[in-house]
C-alpha positions in Angstrom: 244.3 94.8 22.7 241.5 96.5 21.3 240.7 100.4 23.3 237.4 100.5 21.6 234.9 98.0 20.2 231.6 98.9 18.8 229.1 96.7 18.6 226.0 97.0 16.8 225.3 100.6 17.8 222.0 102.6 16.3 221.3 106.2 17.1 217.8 107.6 15.5 216.7 111.7 16.2 213.2 111.1 15.4 212.7 109.5 12.1 216.3 110.1 10.9 218.5 107.4 11.1 222.1 108.7 12.5 224.0 105.2 12.7 222.6 101.7 11.6 224.1 99.0 13.2 227.7 100.4 13.2 230.6 97.6 14.1 234.0 98.2 14.5 237.4 97.8 16.6 240.1 99.8 17.4 243.7 98.7 18.8 245.9 100.1 20.8 248.7 102.4 19.7 246.6 103.1 16.3 245.6 106.3 14.7 242.2 105.9 13.8 240.2 108.0 11.1 236.5 107.6 11.3 236.0 109.2 7.7 233.3 110.0 6.0 231.0 112.9 3.9 229.7 115.8 6.2 226.2 114.2 8.1 227.7 111.1 7.8 227.2 110.2 11.1 231.0 110.7 12.7 230.2 113.1 15.5 227.6 111.2 16.7 229.5 108.0 16.9 231.5 109.9 19.1 229.4 111.6 21.1 227.8 108.2 22.4 231.4 107.1 23.0 232.1 110.0 25.1 228.5 109.7 26.6 227.6 113.0 25.6 224.8 111.1 23.4 222.8 108.3 24.1 222.5 105.1 21.3 218.7 103.4 20.6 220.8 100.3 20.3 224.4 98.4 20.4 227.0 98.2 23.0 230.4 99.2 23.1 233.6 98.1 25.0 236.8 100.6 26.2 239.6 98.7 27.5 237.5 95.6 27.0 235.6 97.2 29.9 232.0 98.6 30.2 232.0 102.2 29.6 232.3 103.1 33.1 233.3 106.7 34.2 236.8 105.6 35.7 237.7 104.0 32.1 236.4 107.0 30.4 239.0 109.2 33.0 241.9 107.2 30.6 240.7 109.1 27.4 241.3 112.9 26.8 238.5 114.2 24.0 238.6 117.4 22.0 234.7 117.1 20.6 233.8 121.1 19.8 235.8 124.2 20.1 236.9 124.6 23.6 235.7 127.2 25.9 239.1 129.2 26.8 239.2 132.7 28.6 240.0 135.0 26.0 241.4 137.4 28.7 244.0 135.0 30.3 247.5 133.1 29.0 247.5 129.9 27.6 249.0 128.6 31.0 246.1 129.8 33.2 243.4 128.6 31.3 245.2 125.1 31.6 245.4 125.4 35.3 241.8 126.3 34.9 241.5 123.1 32.5 243.3 121.3 35.3 241.1 122.1 37.9 238.2 121.4 36.2 239.1 117.7 35.3 240.7 117.4 38.8 243.9 116.4 37.0 246.8 117.4 35.6 247.6 120.6 37.3 251.4 119.1 37.3 251.8 118.3 33.8 251.5 121.8 32.4 254.8 122.5 31.5 255.4 119.1 30.3 252.1 119.4 27.6 253.1 122.9 26.7 256.1 121.9 25.3 254.2 118.5 23.2 252.5 121.3 21.3 255.4 123.8 20.8 253.5 126.7 22.8 255.8 126.5 25.6 257.3 130.2 24.2 253.4 131.6 24.4 252.4 130.4 27.6 252.1 134.3 29.3 250.5 135.1 26.1 246.5 135.7 26.0 244.5 133.6 24.4 243.3 136.1 22.3 246.5 136.5 20.8 246.7 132.6 19.4 246.6 132.3 16.0 243.9 129.2 14.8 246.3 126.7 14.9 247.7 127.6 18.2 244.3 127.9 19.7 243.7 124.5 18.7 247.2 123.2 19.6 246.5 124.3 23.1 243.0 122.7 23.1 244.9 119.3 22.4 247.5 120.6 25.5 244.1 120.1 27.5 243.0 117.3 26.4 246.9 115.9 27.0 246.5 117.1 31.1 246.8 113.5 33.3 247.9 112.0 30.5 245.2 109.9 29.0 246.2 106.9 27.0 243.7 107.5 24.1 243.0 111.0 22.8 239.7 111.7 21.0 239.3 114.2 18.2 236.3 115.5 16.0 237.1 117.4 13.0 240.8 119.0 15.0 241.9 120.2 11.6 238.7 122.4 10.8 238.7 125.8 9.9 242.0 126.0 9.9 244.9 127.8 7.1 247.4 125.2 5.7 249.6 126.1 7.8 247.8 125.1 11.1 246.4 121.9 9.5 250.2 121.1 8.9 250.9 122.2 12.4 247.9 119.4 14.1 249.1 117.1 11.6 252.8 116.5 13.0 251.2 116.9 16.8 249.2 113.7 15.6 252.7 112.1 14.5 254.7 113.0 17.3 252.2 112.1 20.0 251.1 108.7 18.0 255.4 108.1 18.3 254.8 108.5 22.0 252.4 105.7 22.2 249.1 107.3 22.4 245.9 105.8 20.7 244.2 108.0 18.9 240.4 108.3 17.1 239.9 111.0 14.8 236.7 111.9 13.0 237.8 114.1 9.9 235.6 114.6 6.3 239.2 115.6 4.7 240.8 112.4 2.8 244.3 113.6 2.7 244.2 114.4 6.6 243.3 110.8 7.2 245.3 108.9 4.7 248.5 111.6 5.8 248.0 110.0 9.6 246.1 107.0 10.1 247.1 103.9 10.4 243.3 102.3 10.1 240.4 103.9 8.6 236.4 103.6 9.4 234.2 105.2 6.3 230.5 106.0 7.1 228.2 107.2 5.1 224.7 108.5 6.1 225.4 106.1 9.1 225.8 103.1 6.9 229.7 101.1 8.1 230.9 101.1 4.4 234.5 99.5 5.0 236.9 99.6 8.1 240.6 97.8 8.4 244.1 99.1 8.2 244.8 102.2 6.0 247.0 100.9 3.7 244.4 98.1 2.7 241.3 100.4 2.5 243.0 103.3 1.2 244.4 101.8 -1.9 245.7 103.7 -4.8 245.0 101.0 -7.5 247.1 100.7 -11.1 244.3 100.2 -14.0 245.3 98.9 -17.5 242.5 99.1 -19.8 242.6 97.0 -22.6 240.2 96.0 -25.7 240.4 93.3 -28.4 237.7 92.2 -31.1 237.2 89.2 -28.6 236.5 90.7 -25.5 235.8 87.0 -24.0 239.0 85.6 -25.2 240.7 88.8 -23.5 239.1 88.5 -20.7 240.0 84.6 -19.5 243.2 85.5 -20.7 244.1 88.2 -18.5 242.2 86.2 -15.5 245.6 83.7 -16.0 247.8 86.7 -16.2 250.2 87.0 -13.0 250.1 89.9 -10.8 246.6 90.9 -11.6 244.2 91.3 -8.9 241.2 91.7 -10.5 239.4 92.0 -13.9 236.5 93.9 -14.7 234.5 93.7 -17.8 232.8 96.9 -18.8 230.6 97.3 -22.0 233.8 98.0 -24.8 236.8 97.1 -22.7 238.6 95.0 -20.2 240.1 96.8 -16.8 242.8 94.4 -14.8 243.8 95.9 -11.7 247.4 95.5 -10.2 248.6 96.9 -6.6 250.1 100.3 -6.8 253.7 100.6 -9.5 252.6 97.1 -10.2 251.1 97.5 -13.8 253.5 97.2 -17.1 251.7 97.5 -19.8 254.5 96.2 -22.2 254.4 93.0 -20.5 250.5 92.6 -20.7 250.4 93.5 -24.5 253.4 91.2 -25.0 251.5 88.2 -23.2 248.3 88.5 -25.2 250.3 88.8 -28.4 252.2 85.5 -27.5 248.9 84.0 -26.6 247.4 84.7 -30.1 245.5 88.1 -29.2 246.0 91.6 -30.8 244.9 94.6 -28.8 243.2 97.5 -30.3 243.5 99.5 -27.4 246.1 100.0 -23.7 246.3 102.4 -21.9 247.5 102.9 -18.3 245.1 104.7 -15.9 245.8 105.4 -12.2 243.1 105.7 -9.5 243.8 108.6 -7.3 242.8 108.1 -3.4 240.0 111.0 -4.2 238.3 108.7 -6.7 238.5 105.9 -4.5 236.9 107.8 -1.9 234.5 109.0 -4.4 233.3 105.5 -5.3 232.9 104.2 -2.3 230.3 106.9 -1.0 228.7 107.4 -4.5 224.9 107.0 -3.9 
């Protein structure tokens, strides 16, 4: 079952199109990363889903239903820096959050343990590190045991230790069966925790699907010979090649990660009477792929 189905969402701020006919679905149990540069529409999309903003056109469903209030209560959200009381303890802040939400008062002990703050429950919020503050915010999201968690840039502003803590927490929550939707501009963050990904740029959905299919490293064998036409034709018959690209002076044979063997390619060409004058193996990094997908 899909926990969220977005259908043609469009949003304008005056004449600026923040989201342009965006459609995708999020399966239950996934860690779904909405990835894109700053200003790509990620926060706007989450705001619409959580009824903070209103779209100009398009619809969406939560759990196969219209997004009415009782359906939204099945979702925990962290869309901005939480407004905790600095002079109160972590535990007291969660008690206040539970009272405001009218749910989750009996979950406080459990969620503090889940986010590894049980030993600092009586410490004032002002004494927490940035990572601890973010983990307390996630604990607040967990009150009432929501099925889905929505995070907007959950590691924003954190140091490497804090980023690692939040990453491990997200992985742990996913293993417990939570569906997690997270917006991020950090490719590394999405790659390490997400099972699915959608990539936005300037409000346009560029691609969406399973992370291991969308964010796939590639092996590229760059080859040249005197007769490029013959080389291109020959490489299209080579077993294991996923794509053949012709550039100005070389041919690029694209292979799945770890599957390219330059010796086999060279031998194949020689056996078919074609001598190569250039042969080199290149790796396409995820960073390069992301830049290629989002380039102008």
